[in-house]
N, C-alpha and C positions, 0 to 999 in steps of 0.2 A: 504494500500500500504506500505509494510514493507521496501522497498528500495528507496533511494533517491540519485540522483547524483547532485552535485553542481560543478560549475566550474567558472573560471575567467581567463582572460588573464594576463600573468606575469606583463605586464606594467600597469595593472589596479588592482593591488593587494589591493588597497584601495576601490574597488568597481567600477562598479556594479558587482554583483555576479549573475550568472544564477543558478536558483534553481529548474527548472522543465521544462517539455515540455507541449505541448497542451493537453496531457492526464493526467496531474498530479492532485493529490487530491486537489480539490478547497478549502477545509477547511484548509489544511496545507498551501496552498499558501496565504490564508487570514492571518493566524497566522504569517507567515513570512513577511507580508506586500508587497507581490510580485504583480507586474503588468504584464499582458500578453501583449507581443509585437511581432510584425512581422517585421523583417528587410527587407528593400527594396530589392527585387529580390529573397527573400526566399519563399518557398511554405509551410512553417511550422511556428508555433508560439512557443515562449518560455516565461517562467516567469522569471523576473529579480527583484532584490532588489538593492537599492543604497548602502546597507551595505557591508563592506568588508567580505571576507569569514570567518574570525575569529569570527565575531559577529553572522553570520548565523550558524556556527558550535556550538557556545554556545547556541543559541536558540533551535537548534535541540537536543542537549544533554539534555536540560532542560525538554524535553517531551519524553525522552527515546531512542533517536537514538544514535548509536555508530559508529564511523568511522571504517570501515573494510578494506579500502585500500585508497591509495592516489598515484597519479602519475603525472608526467609532460609529456605532449604530445606537442612537439614543443614549442610554446609560450603559451600553455594552461595548467593550473593546474586543476586537477579533483580529487574530493573526492567522495567515495561511502560510504553511511551510511546505516545502517540496524536497524530496530526496532523489537525487539522480539514480537511475537504474544501474545495476551492476552489470547489465547485459552489454556486450560489445557489438 
């Protein structure tokens, strides 16, 4: 899975950080220390870590991911990262 979206609420910039959805790479989620959660009233799950986004971005960079875009949507900050394929 070469793309990853991470996000956080502006008022929670020190964590938690959302690092994936219910279809995310389980190995990557373990590496990040993420826990799968379902918010009351939601019909989907997401992976969260207690770390602030900066630490999550550092961890992802260490394994080859690069930020390709970042935006603010209302009170949410979102980063899109990509990891180049190992295929030649």
